[in-house]
C-alpha positions as CSV (number, residue, x, y, z in Angstrom):
1,X,63.7,116.1,168.6
2,X,67.3,116.2,167.3
3,X,67.8,115.6,163.7
4,X,70.0,112.7,164.4
5,X,67.6,111.1,166.8
6,X,64.9,111.4,164.1
7,X,67.0,110.2,161.4
8,X,67.8,107.0,163.6
9,X,64.1,106.4,164.4
10,X,63.2,106.8,160.6
11,X,66.0,104.3,159.7
12,X,64.8,101.7,162.1
13,X,61.2,102.0,160.9
14,X,62.1,101.5,157.3
15,X,63.8,98.3,158.1
16,X,60.3,97.0,158.8
17,X,58.3,99.1,156.6
18,X,57.9,99.3,152.7
19,X,60.0,102.3,151.9
20,X,58.5,105.0,149.8
21,X,61.4,107.3,149.4
22,X,62.2,105.6,146.0
23,X,58.7,106.6,144.7
24,X,58.9,107.8,141.0
25,X,58.3,111.5,140.9
26,X,55.9,112.7,138.1
27,X,56.4,116.2,136.7
28,X,54.2,118.7,138.2
29,X,50.6,117.6,138.2
30,X,48.3,118.9,135.5
31,X,45.7,120.6,137.8
32,X,42.9,123.0,137.7
33,X,40.8,124.6,140.2
34,X,37.3,123.7,140.1
35,X,35.9,126.1,142.9
36,X,36.6,128.0,145.9
37,X,34.9,126.8,149.0
38,X,33.5,129.5,151.0
39,X,30.6,128.2,153.1
40,X,31.2,129.0,156.9
41,X,29.7,125.5,157.8
42,X,32.6,123.8,156.3
43,X,35.8,124.9,158.2
44,X,37.8,122.0,158.3
45,X,37.1,119.8,155.2
46,X,38.6,116.5,156.4
47,X,37.2,114.0,154.0
48,X,36.0,113.8,150.5
49,X,33.7,111.0,149.0
50,X,32.0,110.8,145.4
51,X,28.2,110.4,145.5
52,X,27.2,107.1,144.2
53,X,23.7,108.4,143.4
54,X,24.2,111.9,142.0
55,X,26.7,112.9,139.3
56,X,29.3,115.6,140.0
57,X,28.2,115.5,143.6
58,X,30.6,115.2,146.7
59,X,30.4,114.6,150.3
60,X,32.4,116.3,152.8
61,X,32.7,116.4,156.7
62,X,34.4,118.7,159.3
63,X,37.3,117.6,161.5
64,X,37.1,116.7,165.3
65,X,34.5,118.1,167.8
66,X,32.1,119.6,165.3
67,X,28.5,118.8,164.6
68,X,27.6,115.1,163.5
69,X,26.8,116.7,159.9
70,X,27.8,115.7,156.3
71,X,27.6,118.4,153.4
72,X,26.8,117.8,149.9
73,X,28.8,119.7,147.5
74,X,28.7,120.2,143.7
75,X,31.9,120.4,141.9
76,X,31.3,124.2,141.4
77,X,31.6,124.7,144.9
78,X,27.9,125.0,145.9
79,X,26.6,123.3,149.1
80,X,23.2,121.5,148.1
81,X,22.4,120.1,151.4
82,X,23.5,118.3,154.5
83,X,22.8,115.2,156.5
84,X,22.5,115.3,160.3
85,X,23.7,111.8,161.7
86,X,21.5,110.9,164.7
87,X,22.9,108.6,167.3
88,X,26.5,109.4,166.4
89,X,29.3,111.5,168.1
90,X,32.1,113.5,166.3
91,X,34.9,112.4,168.7
92,X,37.6,113.1,166.0
93,X,35.9,112.5,162.3
94,X,39.0,112.4,160.1
95,X,37.7,110.8,156.8
96,X,34.7,109.8,154.6
97,X,34.4,107.2,152.0
98,X,31.5,105.9,149.7
99,X,30.9,102.4,148.6
100,X,28.2,99.7,148.8
101,X,27.2,98.3,152.2
102,X,26.6,94.6,152.9
103,X,23.4,94.6,151.0
104,X,24.9,96.4,147.9
105,X,23.3,99.7,148.6
106,X,25.0,103.0,148.1
107,X,26.6,104.1,151.6
108,X,28.5,106.5,153.1
109,X,31.1,105.5,155.8
110,X,32.1,108.0,158.4
111,X,35.6,107.4,160.0
112,X,35.6,108.6,163.7
113,X,39.2,107.3,163.9
114,X,41.3,110.4,165.0
115,X,43.4,109.8,168.2
116,X,46.2,112.2,168.4
117,X,47.1,111.1,172.0
118,X,46.5,107.5,171.3
119,X,44.2,107.2,174.2
120,X,41.0,105.8,172.6
121,X,40.2,102.2,173.7
122,X,38.0,101.9,170.6
123,X,37.3,103.7,167.4
124,X,34.1,104.0,165.4
125,X,32.9,103.9,161.5
126,X,29.4,104.8,161.1
127,X,27.4,103.6,158.0
128,X,24.5,105.7,156.7
129,X,22.6,105.1,153.6
130,X,23.4,107.9,150.8
131,X,20.2,109.8,150.4
132,X,19.0,111.8,147.2
133,X,20.0,115.4,147.4
134,X,17.7,118.1,145.7
135,X,18.6,121.8,145.7
136,X,17.4,123.8,148.8
137,X,16.1,120.6,150.6
138,X,15.8,120.7,154.3
139,X,18.6,119.0,156.4
140,X,17.9,115.3,156.6
141,X,18.4,113.4,159.8
142,X,19.7,109.9,159.5
143,X,20.8,107.5,162.0
144,X,23.3,105.1,161.3
145,X,22.3,101.7,160.0
146,X,25.6,100.0,161.5
147,X,28.1,101.4,163.8
148,X,31.6,99.6,163.7
149,X,33.1,99.5,167.2
150,X,36.9,98.7,166.3
151,X,40.1,98.4,168.2
152,X,43.7,97.8,166.9
153,X,45.5,94.5,167.7
154,X,48.6,96.3,169.1
155,X,47.2,99.2,171.0
156,X,45.5,102.7,170.1
157,X,46.8,104.5,167.0
158,X,46.0,107.7,165.4
159,X,44.4,107.6,161.8
160,X,43.1,110.0,159.2
161,X,42.5,107.7,156.3
162,X,39.6,105.4,155.5
163,X,39.3,103.3,152.3
164,X,36.0,101.6,151.2
165,X,36.2,99.0,148.4
166,X,34.2,100.2,145.4
167,X,32.9,96.7,144.6
168,X,32.7,94.9,147.9
169,X,32.5,97.8,150.5
170,X,35.4,96.2,152.6
171,X,36.9,98.9,154.8
172,X,40.5,99.6,155.6
173,X,42.2,102.2,157.9
174,X,45.6,103.5,157.4
175,X,47.3,105.0,160.6
176,X,49.2,108.2,160.8
177,X,52.4,108.9,162.8
178,X,54.9,111.8,163.2
179,X,57.7,109.3,162.0
180,X,56.2,108.4,158.6
181,X,55.4,104.8,159.4
182,X,51.7,104.2,158.6
183,X,50.2,100.8,159.1
184,X,47.3,99.4,157.0
185,X,44.6,97.6,158.7
186,X,41.4,95.7,157.6
187,X,38.2,96.1,159.3
188,X,36.5,92.4,159.6
189,X,34.3,91.4,156.7
190,X,31.4,90.9,158.8
191,X,29.6,93.5,161.3
192,X,29.0,92.2,164.7
193,X,26.9,94.5,166.8
194,X,27.6,95.3,170.5
195,X,31.1,94.0,170.1
196,X,34.4,95.7,169.8
197,X,36.0,94.0,166.7
198,X,39.6,93.6,166.2
199,X,41.2,95.0,163.1
200,X,43.7,93.1,161.1
201,X,47.2,94.4,160.1
202,X,47.8,94.1,156.6
203,X,51.2,95.8,156.0
204,X,53.2,99.1,157.1
205,X,54.4,101.9,154.8
206,X,57.3,104.3,155.5
207,X,56.7,107.9,154.1
208,X,60.0,109.8,153.6
209,X,60.8,113.4,154.5
210,X,60.5,115.6,151.4
211,X,61.4,119.2,150.6
212,X,58.6,121.2,149.2
213,X,58.5,125.0,149.0
214,X,56.1,126.2,151.5
215,X,56.0,123.0,153.4
216,X,58.2,121.3,156.1
217,X,59.9,118.3,155.3
218,X,58.0,116.3,158.1
219,X,54.7,117.4,156.6
220,X,55.2,114.4,153.9
221,X,55.7,112.1,156.8
222,X,52.0,112.3,158.1
223,X,49.1,110.7,156.0
224,X,45.9,112.7,156.0
225,X,43.6,110.8,153.5
226,X,43.0,108.3,150.7
227,X,40.8,106.7,148.1
228,X,40.1,103.6,145.7
229,X,39.2,104.3,142.2
230,X,35.7,103.3,141.0
231,X,37.2,99.9,139.4
232,X,39.5,99.4,142.5
233,X,42.5,99.4,140.3
234,X,44.3,102.6,141.9
235,X,44.9,103.8,145.3
236,X,45.8,107.2,146.3
237,X,47.2,108.3,149.7
238,X,47.9,111.9,150.9
239,X,50.2,113.5,153.0
240,X,50.2,117.3,153.8
241,X,52.4,117.7,150.7
242,X,52.4,114.9,148.4
243,X,50.0,112.4,146.7
244,X,51.1,108.8,146.3
245,X,49.4,106.4,143.9
246,X,49.6,102.7,143.5
247,X,48.3,100.4,140.7
248,X,46.3,97.3,142.3
249,X,46.5,94.5,139.6
250,X,43.8,92.6,141.2
251,X,42.0,95.5,142.8
252,X,42.8,94.2,146.1
253,X,44.7,95.9,149.0
254,X,47.3,93.4,150.0
255,X,50.8,93.8,151.4
256,X,52.3,92.5,148.0
257,X,50.5,95.2,146.1
258,X,51.7,98.0,148.3
259,X,55.2,96.7,148.2
260,X,55.4,97.8,144.7
261,X,57.0,101.3,144.1
262,X,54.2,104.0,143.8
263,X,54.1,107.1,141.8
264,X,54.6,110.3,143.7
265,X,52.4,113.2,142.4
266,X,53.2,116.8,143.3
267,X,49.9,118.7,143.7
268,X,49.3,122.5,144.1
269,X,50.3,123.8,147.3
270,X,47.4,124.0,149.9
271,X,47.2,125.0,153.5
272,X,46.4,121.6,154.9
273,X,45.3,118.9,152.4
274,X,43.4,116.3,154.4
275,X,40.7,115.1,151.8
276,X,41.2,113.4,148.5
277,X,39.2,111.1,146.2
278,X,38.9,109.8,142.8
279,X,36.4,111.5,140.2
280,X,33.8,108.6,139.4
281,X,34.8,106.3,136.6
282,X,38.0,108.2,136.1
283,X,41.4,108.2,137.6
284,X,41.3,112.1,138.0
285,X,41.7,113.0,141.4
286,X,39.7,115.7,143.6
287,X,41.1,117.3,146.7
288,X,40.4,120.1,149.1
289,X,42.2,121.5,152.2
290,X,41.2,122.7,155.8
291,X,40.5,126.3,156.5
292,X,38.3,128.7,154.4
293,X,38.4,129.7,151.8
294,X,39.8,126.5,150.4
295,X,40.2,125.6,146.7
296,X,38.7,122.4,145.1
297,X,41.0,121.0,142.6
298,X,41.1,118.4,139.9
299,X,44.4,116.6,138.9
300,X,44.3,115.1,135.4
301,X,45.1,111.5,135.5
302,X,45.6,109.0,132.8
């Protein structure tokens, strides 16, 4: 695509989307590498979620086409256990979130929402109860307690970001495009089994081209993950080379809240950052990258 054509398309997109080119850039983030992940089973860490049962435990998963398996990691990089999700399919698993289910119990939400060709008539989110994990335990086999079958109101879309509200469990999906436009949709509040439910459009964001050593400017256009803080007062969205953070005054994902100018955080360079979450009860950020070995970083936040 010629640069002039790309610029025109981006300009048209920004006319109807919140423009993030004015995001306030912070100084280089205060970061530390907590561990180096080397487990060959986790080749494409594409989602990261904090455990709601075990301190300093994280959950991750692999990208599309792999086994329907979740992995429990310590913040020192040790794989403590795994869950095999029965009665599920990994078409294109792209993100993972933790939060309460409708009954208020700790739950893991698996986002099978990738659709690079924009050809899927529906996408899925699998709910499983978060189990207790003990060292050297045998792999657990758990079927979903709920499978959300969903479709967009305006046709298929690609997405890599799932958000679970830490208080209510309400789910949201943020789409990903090559042009920087990302649309936020809410999942219906009530699950209807055996029905393809329609997502509700909330707002659209427009991510800018950005120069960063070791990355292409277009890498900043593509959203790759996100998370809400434990108190729901902050939201972070990742691209391949930046982290954007909003303050949510009422702890709600609304168009008005996301229309505010976010902070842009410049994280350490990674090969392909696709997984980010808040450390529980803090605003510190944890993130990994695809491919092995991959560092597990923590970004100190106030």
